[in-house]
PDB file of N, CA, C and O in Angstrom:
ATOM      1  N   MET A   1    -179.405   4.235 -68.759  1.00  0.00           N
ATOM      2  CA  MET A   1    -180.398   4.488 -68.916  1.00  0.00           C
ATOM      3  C   MET A   1    -180.635   5.765 -70.356  1.00  0.00           C
ATOM      4  O   MET A   1    -180.298   6.944 -70.247  1.00  0.00           O
ATOM      5  N   SER A   2    -181.406   5.031 -71.882  1.00  0.00           N
ATOM      6  CA  SER A   2    -180.602   6.710 -72.499  1.00  0.00           C
ATOM      7  C   SER A   2    -182.170   6.860 -72.837  1.00  0.00           C
ATOM      8  O   SER A   2    -182.939   5.907 -72.714  1.00  0.00           O
ATOM      9  N   TRP A   3    -182.668   8.401 -73.364  1.00  0.00           N
ATOM     10  CA  TRP A   3    -184.032   8.656 -73.504  1.00  0.00           C
ATOM     11  C   TRP A   3    -184.300   8.367 -75.120  1.00  0.00           C
ATOM     12  O   TRP A   3    -183.650   8.635 -76.131  1.00  0.00           O
ATOM     13  N   ARG A   4    -185.774   7.583 -74.842  1.00  0.00           N
ATOM     14  CA  ARG A   4    -186.830   7.463 -75.863  1.00  0.00           C
ATOM     15  C   ARG A   4    -187.668   8.095 -76.665  1.00  0.00           C
ATOM     16  O   ARG A   4    -188.645   8.748 -76.299  1.00  0.00           O
ATOM     17  N   THR A   5    -187.229   7.877 -78.004  1.00  0.00           N
ATOM     18  CA  THR A   5    -188.596   9.042 -78.800  1.00  0.00           C
ATOM     19  C   THR A   5    -189.274   8.685 -78.504  1.00  0.00           C
ATOM     20  O   THR A   5    -189.880   9.456 -77.759  1.00  0.00           O
ATOM     21  N   ILE A   6    -189.986   7.219 -78.675  1.00  0.00           N
ATOM     22  CA  ILE A   6    -191.293   6.496 -78.852  1.00  0.00           C
ATOM     23  C   ILE A   6    -191.671   6.072 -77.358  1.00  0.00           C
ATOM     24  O   ILE A   6    -191.080   5.297 -76.606  1.00  0.00           O
ATOM     25  N   PRO A   7    -192.604   6.668 -77.200  1.00  0.00           N
ATOM     26  CA  PRO A   7    -193.340   6.030 -76.064  1.00  0.00           C
ATOM     27  C   PRO A   7    -193.277   4.469 -76.303  1.00  0.00           C
ATOM     28  O   PRO A   7    -193.099   3.843 -77.348  1.00  0.00           O
ATOM     29  N   LEU A   8    -193.501   3.988 -74.859  1.00  0.00           N
ATOM     30  CA  LEU A   8    -194.064   2.303 -75.205  1.00  0.00           C
ATOM     31  C   LEU A   8    -195.688   2.645 -75.188  1.00  0.00           C
ATOM     32  O   LEU A   8    -196.056   1.477 -75.066  1.00  0.00           O
ATOM     33  N   ARG A   9    -196.468   3.122 -75.210  1.00  0.00           N
ATOM     34  CA  ARG A   9    -198.106   2.877 -75.167  1.00  0.00           C
ATOM     35  C   ARG A   9    -197.737   3.155 -76.954  1.00  0.00           C
ATOM     36  O   ARG A   9    -198.265   2.291 -77.653  1.00  0.00           O
ATOM     37  N   ASN A  10    -197.144   3.931 -77.532  1.00  0.00           N
ATOM     38  CA  ASN A  10    -197.761   4.262 -79.284  1.00  0.00           C
ATOM     39  C   ASN A  10    -196.200   2.798 -79.363  1.00  0.00           C
ATOM     40  O   ASN A  10    -196.317   1.917 -78.513  1.00  0.00           O
ATOM     41  N   VAL A  11    -195.774   2.759 -79.692  1.00  0.00           N
ATOM     42  CA  VAL A  11    -195.195   1.543 -79.503  1.00  0.00           C
ATOM     43  C   VAL A  11    -195.416   0.309 -79.924  1.00  0.00           C
ATOM     44  O   VAL A  11    -195.107  -0.269 -80.966  1.00  0.00           O
ATOM     45  N   ILE A  12    -196.185  -0.127 -78.658  1.00  0.00           N
ATOM     46  CA  ILE A  12    -197.912  -0.796 -78.483  1.00  0.00           C
ATOM     47  C   ILE A  12    -198.910  -0.909 -79.811  1.00  0.00           C
ATOM     48  O   ILE A  12    -199.110  -1.856 -80.570  1.00  0.00           O
ATOM     49  N   LEU A  13    -199.386   0.270 -79.788  1.00  0.00           N
ATOM     50  CA  LEU A  13    -200.594  -0.077 -81.028  1.00  0.00           C
ATOM     51  C   LEU A  13    -199.480   0.060 -82.324  1.00  0.00           C
ATOM     52  O   LEU A  13    -199.515  -0.800 -83.204  1.00  0.00           O
ATOM     53  N   ALA A  14    -198.868   0.754 -82.371  1.00  0.00           N
ATOM     54  CA  ALA A  14    -198.182   0.421 -83.684  1.00  0.00           C
ATOM     55  C   ALA A  14    -198.399  -1.271 -83.880  1.00  0.00           C
ATOM     56  O   ALA A  14    -199.260  -1.922 -84.473  1.00  0.00           O
ATOM     57  N   LEU A  15    -197.878  -1.437 -83.537  1.00  0.00           N
ATOM     58  CA  LEU A  15    -197.404  -3.609 -83.609  1.00  0.00           C
ATOM     59  C   LEU A  15    -198.895  -4.311 -83.917  1.00  0.00           C
ATOM     60  O   LEU A  15    -199.179  -5.201 -84.718  1.00  0.00           O
ATOM     61  N   LEU A  16    -199.966  -3.374 -82.723  1.00  0.00           N
ATOM     62  CA  LEU A  16    -200.728  -4.104 -82.710  1.00  0.00           C
ATOM     63  C   LEU A  16    -201.700  -3.230 -84.503  1.00  0.00           C
ATOM     64  O   LEU A  16    -202.522  -3.731 -85.269  1.00  0.00           O
ATOM     65  N   GLU A  17    -201.363  -2.515 -84.497  1.00  0.00           N
ATOM     66  CA  GLU A  17    -202.465  -2.287 -86.378  1.00  0.00           C
ATOM     67  C   GLU A  17    -201.691  -2.891 -86.861  1.00  0.00           C
ATOM     68  O   GLU A  17    -202.087  -3.188 -87.988  1.00  0.00           O
ATOM     69  N   LYS A  18    -200.224  -3.498 -86.554  1.00  0.00           N
ATOM     70  CA  LYS A  18    -199.857  -4.418 -87.929  1.00  0.00           C
ATOM     71  C   LYS A  18    -200.292  -5.862 -88.069  1.00  0.00           C
ATOM     72  O   LYS A  18    -200.360  -6.613 -89.042  1.00  0.00           O
ATOM     73  N   ARG A  19    -200.591  -6.020 -86.661  1.00  0.00           N
ATOM     74  CA  ARG A  19    -200.923  -7.905 -86.470  1.00  0.00           C
ATOM     75  C   ARG A  19    -203.206  -7.692 -86.552  1.00  0.00           C
ATOM     76  O   ARG A  19    -204.134  -8.168 -85.898  1.00  0.00           O
ATOM     77  N   GLN A  20    -203.106  -6.898 -87.532  1.00  0.00           N
ATOM     78  CA  GLN A  20    -204.599  -7.289 -87.073  1.00  0.00           C
ATOM     79  C   GLN A  20    -205.348  -7.249 -86.044  1.00  0.00           C
ATOM     80  O   GLN A  20    -206.419  -7.852 -85.992  1.00  0.00           O
ATOM     81  N   GLY A  21    -204.712  -6.280 -84.759  1.00  0.00           N
ATOM     82  CA  GLY A  21    -204.766  -6.283 -83.671  1.00  0.00           C
ATOM     83  C   GLY A  21    -204.960  -6.249 -82.457  1.00  0.00           C
ATOM     84  O   GLY A  21    -205.305  -5.576 -81.486  1.00  0.00           O
ATOM     85  N   VAL A  22    -204.445  -7.697 -83.034  1.00  0.00           N
ATOM     86  CA  VAL A  22    -204.495  -8.788 -81.592  1.00  0.00           C
ATOM     87  C   VAL A  22    -203.265  -9.588 -81.560  1.00  0.00           C
ATOM     88  O   VAL A  22    -203.191 -10.351 -82.523  1.00  0.00           O
ATOM     89  N   LEU A  23    -201.834  -9.671 -80.380  1.00  0.00           N
ATOM     90  CA  LEU A  23    -201.003 -10.313 -79.720  1.00  0.00           C
ATOM     91  C   LEU A  23    -200.823 -10.630 -78.508  1.00  0.00           C
ATOM     92  O   LEU A  23    -200.914  -9.901 -77.520  1.00  0.00           O
ATOM     93  N   ILE A  24    -200.471 -12.128 -78.587  1.00  0.00           N
ATOM     94  CA  ILE A  24    -200.111 -12.619 -77.103  1.00  0.00           C
ATOM     95  C   ILE A  24    -199.122 -11.796 -76.625  1.00  0.00           C
ATOM     96  O   ILE A  24    -198.544 -10.835 -77.133  1.00  0.00           O
ATOM     97  N   ASP A  25    -199.051 -12.214 -75.808  1.00  0.00           N
ATOM     98  CA  ASP A  25    -198.126 -11.217 -75.272  1.00  0.00           C
ATOM     99  C   ASP A  25    -196.994 -12.039 -74.633  1.00  0.00           C
ATOM    100  O   ASP A  25    -196.581 -11.523 -73.595  1.00  0.00           O
ATOM    101  N   LYS A  26    -196.449 -13.066 -74.948  1.00  0.00           N
ATOM    102  CA  LYS A  26    -194.933 -13.154 -75.189  1.00  0.00           C
ATOM    103  C   LYS A  26    -194.574 -13.324 -76.512  1.00  0.00           C
ATOM    104  O   LYS A  26    -193.427 -13.627 -76.842  1.00  0.00           O
ATOM    105  N   GLU A  27    -195.711 -13.102 -77.489  1.00  0.00           N
ATOM    106  CA  GLU A  27    -195.008 -12.239 -79.050  1.00  0.00           C
ATOM    107  C   GLU A  27    -195.043 -10.433 -78.553  1.00  0.00           C
ATOM    108  O   GLU A  27    -194.398  -9.709 -79.311  1.00  0.00           O
ATOM    109  N   LEU A  28    -195.527  -9.948 -77.730  1.00  0.00           N
ATOM    110  CA  LEU A  28    -195.607  -8.629 -77.988  1.00  0.00           C
ATOM    111  C   LEU A  28    -194.382  -8.241 -77.434  1.00  0.00           C
ATOM    112  O   LEU A  28    -193.693  -7.295 -77.817  1.00  0.00           O
ATOM    113  N   ILE A  29    -194.007  -9.433 -76.016  1.00  0.00           N
ATOM    114  CA  ILE A  29    -192.502  -9.204 -75.749  1.00  0.00           C
ATOM    115  C   ILE A  29    -190.873  -9.471 -76.420  1.00  0.00           C
ATOM    116  O   ILE A  29    -189.711  -9.188 -76.126  1.00  0.00           O
ATOM    117  N   ARG A  30    -191.496 -10.077 -77.318  1.00  0.00           N
ATOM    118  CA  ARG A  30    -190.461 -11.145 -78.396  1.00  0.00           C
ATOM    119  C   ARG A  30    -190.017  -9.836 -79.055  1.00  0.00           C
ATOM    120  O   ARG A  30    -188.855  -9.454 -78.922  1.00  0.00           O
ATOM    121  N   LEU A  31    -191.478  -8.706 -80.207  1.00  0.00           N
ATOM    122  CA  LEU A  31    -191.053  -7.715 -81.303  1.00  0.00           C
ATOM    123  C   LEU A  31    -190.331  -6.577 -80.162  1.00  0.00           C
ATOM    124  O   LEU A  31    -189.325  -5.880 -80.294  1.00  0.00           O
ATOM    125  N   LEU A  32    -191.587  -6.754 -78.651  1.00  0.00           N
ATOM    126  CA  LEU A  32    -190.755  -5.254 -77.912  1.00  0.00           C
ATOM    127  C   LEU A  32    -188.893  -5.244 -77.589  1.00  0.00           C
ATOM    128  O   LEU A  32    -188.119  -4.336 -77.284  1.00  0.00           O
ATOM    129  N   LYS A  33    -188.752  -6.381 -77.779  1.00  0.00           N
ATOM    130  CA  LYS A  33    -186.942  -6.704 -77.544  1.00  0.00           C
ATOM    131  C   LYS A  33    -186.002  -6.619 -78.640  1.00  0.00           C
ATOM    132  O   LYS A  33    -184.782  -6.535 -78.494  1.00  0.00           O
ATOM    133  N   ALA A  34    -186.727  -6.648 -79.939  1.00  0.00           N
ATOM    134  CA  ALA A  34    -186.525  -6.498 -81.245  1.00  0.00           C
ATOM    135  C   ALA A  34    -186.255  -4.935 -81.350  1.00  0.00           C
ATOM    136  O   ALA A  34    -185.123  -4.550 -81.646  1.00  0.00           O
ATOM    137  N   LEU A  35    -187.359  -3.960 -81.091  1.00  0.00           N
ATOM    138  CA  LEU A  35    -187.546  -2.757 -81.358  1.00  0.00           C
ATOM    139  C   LEU A  35    -186.460  -2.058 -80.040  1.00  0.00           C
ATOM    140  O   LEU A  35    -185.513  -1.330 -80.338  1.00  0.00           O
ATOM    141  N   ARG A  36    -186.662  -2.279 -79.164  1.00  0.00           N
ATOM    142  CA  ARG A  36    -186.132  -1.717 -78.031  1.00  0.00           C
ATOM    143  C   ARG A  36    -184.972  -2.736 -76.716  1.00  0.00           C
ATOM    144  O   ARG A  36    -184.801  -3.912 -76.395  1.00  0.00           O
ATOM    145  N   ASP A  37    -184.678  -1.994 -76.509  1.00  0.00           N
ATOM    146  CA  ASP A  37    -183.362  -2.216 -75.474  1.00  0.00           C
ATOM    147  C   ASP A  37    -183.828  -3.632 -74.848  1.00  0.00           C
ATOM    148  O   ASP A  37    -183.777  -4.839 -75.081  1.00  0.00           O
ATOM    149  N   THR A  38    -184.364  -2.609 -73.807  1.00  0.00           N
ATOM    150  CA  THR A  38    -184.845  -2.830 -72.281  1.00  0.00           C
ATOM    151  C   THR A  38    -185.919  -2.108 -72.075  1.00  0.00           C
ATOM    152  O   THR A  38    -186.043  -0.896 -71.902  1.00  0.00           O
ATOM    153  N   THR A  39    -187.172  -3.504 -72.128  1.00  0.00           N
ATOM    154  CA  THR A  39    -189.089  -2.658 -71.620  1.00  0.00           C
ATOM    155  C   THR A  39    -188.377  -4.028 -70.554  1.00  0.00           C
ATOM    156  O   THR A  39    -187.567  -4.865 -70.953  1.00  0.00           O
ATOM    157  N   THR A  40    -189.022  -3.922 -68.987  1.00  0.00           N
ATOM    158  CA  THR A  40    -189.101  -4.436 -68.283  1.00  0.00           C
ATOM    159  C   THR A  40    -190.762  -5.010 -67.705  1.00  0.00           C
ATOM    160  O   THR A  40    -191.685  -4.197 -67.643  1.00  0.00           O
ATOM    161  N   PRO A  41    -190.938  -6.290 -67.364  1.00  0.00           N
ATOM    162  CA  PRO A  41    -192.348  -6.869 -67.022  1.00  0.00           C
ATOM    163  C   PRO A  41    -192.882  -5.734 -67.127  1.00  0.00           C
ATOM    164  O   PRO A  41    -193.512  -5.251 -68.068  1.00  0.00           O
ATOM    165  N   SER A  42    -192.384  -4.944 -65.266  1.00  0.00           N
ATOM    166  CA  SER A  42    -193.615  -4.374 -64.913  1.00  0.00           C
ATOM    167  C   SER A  42    -194.428  -2.804 -65.861  1.00  0.00           C
ATOM    168  O   SER A  42    -195.626  -2.547 -65.977  1.00  0.00           O
ATOM    169  N   GLU A  43    -192.980  -1.868 -66.496  1.00  0.00           N
ATOM    170  CA  GLU A  43    -193.240  -0.859 -67.427  1.00  0.00           C
ATOM    171  C   GLU A  43    -194.356  -1.672 -68.464  1.00  0.00           C
ATOM    172  O   GLU A  43    -195.450  -1.176 -68.731  1.00  0.00           O
ATOM    173  N   LEU A  44    -193.971  -2.792 -68.917  1.00  0.00           N
ATOM    174  CA  LEU A  44    -194.760  -3.274 -70.374  1.00  0.00           C
ATOM    175  C   LEU A  44    -196.820  -4.014 -69.347  1.00  0.00           C
ATOM    176  O   LEU A  44    -197.941  -4.277 -69.782  1.00  0.00           O
ATOM    177  N   ASN A  45    -196.167  -4.019 -67.971  1.00  0.00           N
ATOM    178  CA  ASN A  45    -198.115  -4.259 -67.250  1.00  0.00           C
ATOM    179  C   ASN A  45    -198.870  -2.334 -67.043  1.00  0.00           C
ATOM    180  O   ASN A  45    -199.934  -1.753 -67.258  1.00  0.00           O
ATOM    181  N   ARG A  46    -197.563  -2.029 -66.537  1.00  0.00           N
ATOM    182  CA  ARG A  46    -198.869  -0.577 -66.411  1.00  0.00           C
ATOM    183  C   ARG A  46    -198.435   0.325 -68.000  1.00  0.00           C
ATOM    184  O   ARG A  46    -199.192   1.246 -68.308  1.00  0.00           O
ATOM    185  N   THR A  47    -197.661   0.126 -68.602  1.00  0.00           N
ATOM    186  CA  THR A  47    -198.668   0.151 -70.108  1.00  0.00           C
ATOM    187  C   THR A  47    -200.002  -0.090 -70.264  1.00  0.00           C
ATOM    188  O   THR A  47    -200.951   0.694 -70.251  1.00  0.00           O
ATOM    189  N   LEU A  48    -199.956  -1.275 -70.414  1.00  0.00           N
ATOM    190  CA  LEU A  48    -200.973  -2.339 -70.838  1.00  0.00           C
ATOM    191  C   LEU A  48    -202.314  -1.805 -69.674  1.00  0.00           C
ATOM    192  O   LEU A  48    -203.538  -1.678 -69.642  1.00  0.00           O
ATOM    193  N   MET A  49    -201.463  -1.675 -69.075  1.00  0.00           N
ATOM    194  CA  MET A  49    -203.394  -0.540 -67.332  1.00  0.00           C
ATOM    195  C   MET A  49    -204.064   0.765 -67.972  1.00  0.00           C
ATOM    196  O   MET A  49    -205.156   1.279 -68.212  1.00  0.00           O
ATOM    197  N   GLU A  50    -202.761   0.945 -68.083  1.00  0.00           N
ATOM    198  CA  GLU A  50    -202.946   2.590 -69.335  1.00  0.00           C
ATOM    199  C   GLU A  50    -203.876   2.937 -70.082  1.00  0.00           C
ATOM    200  O   GLU A  50    -204.683   3.832 -70.331  1.00  0.00           O
ATOM    201  N   LEU A  51    -203.366   1.544 -70.479  1.00  0.00           N
ATOM    202  CA  LEU A  51    -203.605   1.175 -72.553  1.00  0.00           C
ATOM    203  C   LEU A  51    -205.797   1.079 -72.489  1.00  0.00           C
ATOM    204  O   LEU A  51    -206.739   1.724 -72.948  1.00  0.00           O
ATOM    205  N   GLU A  52    -205.567  -0.210 -71.573  1.00  0.00           N
ATOM    206  CA  GLU A  52    -207.207  -0.403 -71.316  1.00  0.00           C
ATOM    207  C   GLU A  52    -208.230   0.438 -70.384  1.00  0.00           C
ATOM    208  O   GLU A  52    -209.444   0.261 -70.276  1.00  0.00           O
ATOM    209  N   ILE A  53    -207.419   1.396 -69.744  1.00  0.00           N
ATOM    210  CA  ILE A  53    -208.149   2.361 -68.840  1.00  0.00           C
ATOM    211  C   ILE A  53    -208.086   3.492 -69.656  1.00  0.00           C
ATOM    212  O   ILE A  53    -208.082   4.498 -68.946  1.00  0.00           O
ATOM    213  N   CYS A  54    -208.030   3.785 -70.985  1.00  0.00           N
ATOM    214  CA  CYS A  54    -207.726   4.936 -71.676  1.00  0.00           C
ATOM    215  C   CYS A  54    -208.905   4.327 -72.524  1.00  0.00           C
ATOM    216  O   CYS A  54    -209.585   5.147 -73.140  1.00  0.00           O
ATOM    217  N   GLY A  55    -209.355   2.516 -72.678  1.00  0.00           N
ATOM    218  CA  GLY A  55    -210.489   2.321 -73.768  1.00  0.00           C
ATOM    219  C   GLY A  55    -209.306   1.783 -74.662  1.00  0.00           C
ATOM    220  O   GLY A  55    -209.997   0.900 -75.171  1.00  0.00           O
ATOM    221  N   LEU A  56    -207.852   1.574 -75.369  1.00  0.00           N
ATOM    222  CA  LEU A  56    -207.637   1.478 -76.623  1.00  0.00           C
ATOM    223  C   LEU A  56    -207.043   0.147 -76.573  1.00  0.00           C
ATOM    224  O   LEU A  56    -206.441  -0.303 -77.548  1.00  0.00           O
ATOM    225  N   VAL A  57    -207.189  -0.533 -75.441  1.00  0.00           N
ATOM    226  CA  VAL A  57    -206.974  -2.198 -75.966  1.00  0.00           C
ATOM    227  C   VAL A  57    -207.316  -3.132 -74.715  1.00  0.00           C
ATOM    228  O   VAL A  57    -207.124  -3.020 -73.504  1.00  0.00           O
ATOM    229  N   HIS A  58    -207.834  -3.985 -75.430  1.00  0.00           N
ATOM    230  CA  HIS A  58    -208.172  -5.032 -73.975  1.00  0.00           C
ATOM    231  C   HIS A  58    -207.380  -5.956 -73.545  1.00  0.00           C
ATOM    232  O   HIS A  58    -207.077  -6.663 -74.506  1.00  0.00           O
ATOM    233  N   VAL A  59    -207.025  -6.213 -72.856  1.00  0.00           N
ATOM    234  CA  VAL A  59    -206.428  -7.744 -72.174  1.00  0.00           C
ATOM    235  C   VAL A  59    -206.760  -8.792 -71.327  1.00  0.00           C
ATOM    236  O   VAL A  59    -206.817  -8.909 -70.103  1.00  0.00           O
ATOM    237  N   GLN A  60    -207.000  -9.653 -72.435  1.00  0.00           N
ATOM    238  CA  GLN A  60    -207.823 -10.883 -71.465  1.00  0.00           C
ATOM    239  C   GLN A  60    -206.252 -12.139 -71.434  1.00  0.00           C
ATOM    240  O   GLN A  60    -205.246 -12.379 -72.101  1.00  0.00           O
ATOM    241  N   GLN A  61    -207.083 -12.706 -69.949  1.00  0.00           N
ATOM    242  CA  GLN A  61    -205.719 -13.727 -69.983  1.00  0.00           C
ATOM    243  C   GLN A  61    -206.164 -15.112 -70.086  1.00  0.00           C
ATOM    244  O   GLN A  61    -207.162 -15.561 -69.522  1.00  0.00           O
ATOM    245  N   ILE A  62    -205.420 -15.719 -70.788  1.00  0.00           N
ATOM    246  CA  ILE A  62    -206.110 -17.027 -71.679  1.00  0.00           C
ATOM    247  C   ILE A  62    -205.853 -18.161 -70.397  1.00  0.00           C
ATOM    248  O   ILE A  62    -206.585 -18.494 -69.465  1.00  0.00           O
ATOM    249  N   THR A  63    -204.798 -18.488 -70.703  1.00  0.00           N
ATOM    250  CA  THR A  63    -204.630 -18.499 -69.122  1.00  0.00           C
ATOM    251  C   THR A  63    -203.305 -18.200 -68.446  1.00  0.00           C
ATOM    252  O   THR A  63    -202.399 -17.442 -68.793  1.00  0.00           O
ATOM    253  N   LYS A  64    -203.443 -19.077 -67.279  1.00  0.00           N
ATOM    254  CA  LYS A  64    -202.387 -19.220 -66.910  1.00  0.00           C
ATOM    255  C   LYS A  64    -201.018 -17.270 -66.031  1.00  0.00           C
ATOM    256  O   LYS A  64    -200.867 -16.348 -65.230  1.00  0.00           O
ATOM    257  N   SER A  65    -200.414 -18.308 -67.534  1.00  0.00           N
ATOM    258  CA  SER A  65    -199.417 -17.377 -67.646  1.00  0.00           C
ATOM    259  C   SER A  65    -199.541 -16.891 -69.584  1.00  0.00           C
ATOM    260  O   SER A  65    -198.436 -16.910 -70.126  1.00  0.00           O
ATOM    261  N   LYS A  66    -200.560 -16.558 -70.389  1.00  0.00           N
ATOM    262  CA  LYS A  66    -200.890 -16.527 -71.579  1.00  0.00           C
ATOM    263  C   LYS A  66    -201.590 -15.566 -71.920  1.00  0.00           C
ATOM    264  O   LYS A  66    -202.657 -15.879 -72.447  1.00  0.00           O
ATOM    265  N   ARG A  67    -201.185 -13.526 -71.712  1.00  0.00           N
ATOM    266  CA  ARG A  67    -202.412 -12.883 -72.040  1.00  0.00           C
ATOM    267  C   ARG A  67    -203.033 -12.824 -73.665  1.00  0.00           C
ATOM    268  O   ARG A  67    -202.719 -13.570 -74.593  1.00  0.00           O
ATOM    269  N   LYS A  68    -203.698 -12.052 -73.674  1.00  0.00           N
ATOM    270  CA  LYS A  68    -204.170 -11.372 -75.460  1.00  0.00           C
ATOM    271  C   LYS A  68    -204.371 -10.495 -75.569  1.00  0.00           C
ATOM    272  O   LYS A  68    -205.468 -10.143 -75.136  1.00  0.00           O
ATOM    273  N   ILE A  69    -203.447  -9.406 -76.254  1.00  0.00           N
ATOM    274  CA  ILE A  69    -203.899  -7.706 -76.130  1.00  0.00           C
ATOM    275  C   ILE A  69    -204.798  -7.687 -77.732  1.00  0.00           C
ATOM    276  O   ILE A  69    -204.535  -8.075 -78.870  1.00  0.00           O
ATOM    277  N   GLU A  70    -205.740  -7.141 -77.193  1.00  0.00           N
ATOM    278  CA  GLU A  70    -206.322  -7.201 -78.324  1.00  0.00           C
ATOM    279  C   GLU A  70    -206.574  -5.531 -78.330  1.00  0.00           C
ATOM    280  O   GLU A  70    -206.458  -4.938 -77.258  1.00  0.00           O
ATOM    281  N   ARG A  71    -207.002  -4.603 -79.843  1.00  0.00           N
ATOM    282  CA  ARG A  71    -206.227  -3.425 -80.046  1.00  0.00           C
ATOM    283  C   ARG A  71    -208.594  -3.454 -80.442  1.00  0.00           C
ATOM    284  O   ARG A  71    -209.191  -4.111 -81.295  1.00  0.00           O
ATOM    285  N   VAL A  72    -209.348  -2.179 -79.082  1.00  0.00           N
ATOM    286  CA  VAL A  72    -210.357  -1.738 -79.385  1.00  0.00           C
ATOM    287  C   VAL A  72    -210.879  -0.797 -80.237  1.00  0.00           C
ATOM    288  O   VAL A  72    -210.578   0.380 -80.039  1.00  0.00           O
ATOM    289  N   THR A  73    -211.891  -1.205 -81.506  1.00  0.00           N
ATOM    290  CA  THR A  73    -211.767  -0.571 -82.366  1.00  0.00           C
ATOM    291  C   THR A  73    -212.970   0.340 -82.265  1.00  0.00           C
ATOM    292  O   THR A  73    -212.882   1.488 -82.700  1.00  0.00           O
ATOM    293  N   SER A  74    -214.456  -0.247 -81.535  1.00  0.00           N
ATOM    294  CA  SER A  74    -215.319   0.332 -81.660  1.00  0.00           C
ATOM    295  C   SER A  74    -215.779   0.590 -79.862  1.00  0.00           C
ATOM    296  O   SER A  74    -215.510  -0.284 -79.038  1.00  0.00           O
ATOM    297  N   ARG A  75    -216.243   1.447 -79.595  1.00  0.00           N
ATOM    298  CA  ARG A  75    -216.530   2.222 -78.282  1.00  0.00           C
ATOM    299  C   ARG A  75    -218.151   1.889 -78.081  1.00  0.00           C
ATOM    300  O   ARG A  75    -218.979   2.360 -78.861  1.00  0.00           O
ATOM    301  N   ARG A  76    -218.495   1.109 -77.062  1.00  0.00           N
ATOM    302  CA  ARG A  76    -219.926   0.647 -76.760  1.00  0.00           C
ATOM    303  C   ARG A  76    -220.046   1.348 -75.699  1.00  0.00           C
ATOM    304  O   ARG A  76    -219.082   1.166 -74.956  1.00  0.00           O
ATOM    305  N   TYR A  77    -221.429   2.671 -74.956  1.00  0.00           N
ATOM    306  CA  TYR A  77    -221.464   2.251 -73.520  1.00  0.00           C
ATOM    307  C   TYR A  77    -222.997   1.895 -73.384  1.00  0.00           C
ATOM    308  O   TYR A  77    -223.915   2.050 -74.189  1.00  0.00           O
ATOM    309  N   LEU A  78    -222.982   1.350 -72.066  1.00  0.00           N
ATOM    310  CA  LEU A  78    -224.318   0.486 -72.105  1.00  0.00           C
ATOM    311  C   LEU A  78    -225.414   1.330 -70.839  1.00  0.00           C
ATOM    312  O   LEU A  78    -225.158   1.530 -69.651  1.00  0.00           O
ATOM    313  N   THR A  79    -226.733   1.715 -71.663  1.00  0.00           N
ATOM    314  CA  THR A  79    -227.101   2.479 -70.052  1.00  0.00           C
ATOM    315  C   THR A  79    -227.283   1.933 -68.962  1.00  0.00           C
ATOM    316  O   THR A  79    -226.453   1.107 -68.581  1.00  0.00           O
ATOM    317  N   ILE A  80    -228.206   2.185 -68.311  1.00  0.00           N
ATOM    318  CA  ILE A  80    -228.197   1.632 -67.385  1.00  0.00           C
ATOM    319  C   ILE A  80    -229.902   0.124 -67.337  1.00  0.00           C
ATOM    320  O   ILE A  80    -230.809  -0.492 -66.777  1.00  0.00           O
ATOM    321  N   ALA A  81    -229.526   0.281 -67.850  1.00  0.00           N
ATOM    322  CA  ALA A  81    -231.371  -0.734 -68.467  1.00  0.00           C
ATOM    323  C   ALA A  81    -230.500  -1.839 -68.671  1.00  0.00           C
ATOM    324  O   ALA A  81    -230.594  -2.930 -68.110  1.00  0.00           O
ATOM    325  N   GLU A  82    -229.613  -1.481 -69.537  1.00  0.00           N
ATOM    326  CA  GLU A  82    -228.584  -3.114 -70.123  1.00  0.00           C
ATOM    327  C   GLU A  82    -227.992  -3.286 -69.402  1.00  0.00           C
ATOM    328  O   GLU A  82    -227.888  -4.503 -69.252  1.00  0.00           O
ATOM    329  N   ASP A  83    -227.286  -2.620 -68.561  1.00  0.00           N
ATOM    330  CA  ASP A  83    -226.433  -2.661 -67.121  1.00  0.00           C
ATOM    331  C   ASP A  83    -227.351  -4.254 -66.712  1.00  0.00           C
ATOM    332  O   ASP A  83    -227.129  -4.839 -65.652  1.00  0.00           O
TER     333      ASP A  83
END
């Protein structure tokens, strides 16, 4: 195991910028394999969840086995009346 100089979250955000802010999970995995030697599915899921909690990406399930990862460009907050 070797140290990685660029965190996975930064790599994912950079890939999303290159792809106009939208990626399918299979495509993301393929691109990550080209850039990094090993990225486990649990590591990827944990990083995507962290990015979604921070409000940087939105992960949407398209089918049972396919997800769409989308970069959030603007934050919109709902008031209590809009909820």
